[in-house]
C-alpha positions as CSV (number, residue, x, y, z in Angstrom):
1,X,6.4,13.4,-2.7
2,X,9.1,11.7,-4.1
3,X,12.1,12.3,-2.6
4,X,15.6,11.1,-4.1
5,X,16.7,10.5,-0.4
6,X,14.1,7.9,0.9
7,X,16.0,4.3,1.7
8,X,14.9,2.6,-1.9
9,X,17.2,5.0,-4.3
10,X,20.3,3.2,-2.8
11,X,20.3,0.3,-4.9
12,X,17.1,1.3,-6.9
13,X,19.1,2.1,-9.3
14,X,22.6,3.9,-8.3
15,X,23.4,6.5,-10.9
16,X,19.7,5.8,-12.4
17,X,16.6,6.7,-9.4
18,X,13.5,5.1,-10.6
19,X,11.0,4.5,-8.5
20,X,9.5,0.3,-7.7
21,X,6.6,0.0,-9.4
22,X,5.9,-2.4,-5.7
23,X,5.2,0.1,-3.7
24,X,3.1,2.3,-6.8
25,X,0.9,-1.0,-6.6
26,X,1.5,-0.7,-2.6
27,X,0.3,3.3,-2.6
28,X,-3.0,1.9,-5.0
29,X,-3.7,-0.5,-2.3
30,X,-3.6,1.6,1.3
31,X,-5.2,4.6,-1.3
32,X,-8.4,1.6,-1.1
33,X,-8.0,0.6,1.9
34,X,-8.2,4.0,3.0
35,X,-11.9,3.9,0.6
36,X,-12.6,0.9,2.4
37,X,-12.6,1.4,5.7
38,X,-14.7,5.0,5.5
39,X,-17.9,3.6,3.2
40,X,-18.8,1.2,6.4
41,X,-20.5,1.9,9.1
42,X,-18.3,-0.3,11.5
43,X,-15.3,0.4,11.9
44,X,-12.6,-3.0,11.1
45,X,-10.1,-3.7,12.4
46,X,-7.0,-5.3,9.4
47,X,-8.0,-4.6,5.9
48,X,-6.1,-7.8,4.1
49,X,-5.0,-6.5,0.8
50,X,-6.1,-10.0,-1.8
51,X,-5.0,-8.9,-5.3
52,X,-3.6,-7.7,-7.8
53,X,-4.2,-7.3,-11.6
54,X,-3.5,-5.9,-14.5
55,X,-1.0,-3.7,-13.5
56,X,0.8,-1.8,-16.0
57,X,3.5,0.6,-16.1
58,X,2.7,3.4,-18.0
59,X,6.3,6.0,-17.3
60,X,9.0,5.3,-14.6
61,X,8.8,8.0,-11.2
62,X,11.3,9.8,-10.2
63,X,12.8,12.5,-7.6
64,X,11.0,15.5,-8.0
65,X,7.5,13.7,-8.6
66,X,4.4,14.3,-7.1
67,X,1.8,11.0,-7.0
68,X,-1.2,11.1,-6.9
69,X,-3.8,8.5,-6.5
70,X,-6.9,8.0,-7.5
71,X,-9.4,4.9,-6.6
72,X,-12.5,3.9,-8.2
73,X,-14.9,1.3,-6.6
74,X,-16.0,-1.0,-9.4
75,X,-17.6,-3.9,-7.2
76,X,-18.0,-4.7,-3.4
77,X,-19.3,-8.4,-2.2
78,X,-20.3,-7.8,1.9
79,X,-17.2,-7.0,3.6
80,X,-15.0,-7.6,-0.6
81,X,-13.5,-4.9,-2.2
82,X,-12.6,-4.1,-5.7
83,X,-11.3,-0.8,-7.7
84,X,-9.2,-0.3,-10.4
85,X,-6.5,2.0,-9.6
86,X,-4.0,5.0,-11.6
87,X,-1.2,6.4,-10.4
88,X,-0.1,9.3,-11.3
89,X,2.0,12.6,-12.7
90,X,1.5,16.0,-13.4
91,X,-1.5,13.7,-15.3
92,X,0.0,11.8,-17.0
93,X,-0.7,7.6,-15.6
94,X,2.8,6.4,-14.6
95,X,0.5,2.6,-13.4
96,X,-2.9,1.5,-13.6
97,X,-3.6,-2.0,-12.0
98,X,-6.2,-3.3,-10.4
99,X,-6.5,-4.3,-7.0
100,X,-8.9,-6.1,-3.7
101,X,-9.1,-6.0,-0.9
102,X,-11.0,-7.5,3.0
103,X,-11.6,-5.5,5.5
104,X,-12.6,-8.1,9.3
105,X,-11.8,-7.7,12.9
106,X,-8.8,-8.6,13.9
107,X,-8.1,-12.1,13.8
108,X,-6.4,-13.5,16.5
109,X,-4.8,-17.3,17.5
110,X,-2.5,-18.7,14.7
């Protein structure tokens, strides 16, 4: 649920609030990460967002909208997963993209 009191609306855009596209892509990436974890028998400690491809923004999302993320797995190789996704408001596509993620154990020693 997108509400006007979210801090990003103070600058995006004053007088004409539009939900940032980068946050829709982030929502897709997080949804894909959850799906990766749910589909594995071992529990990884980290999910790394790898790629964004073919991102398109179709309609602006404004306060009062309810955004739904629909993700479909398109490929998997070992611990890497690819998804095609859409963000929808009231049954209409507002954003679409292809994203990939990698499941891993916590990396230390940096």
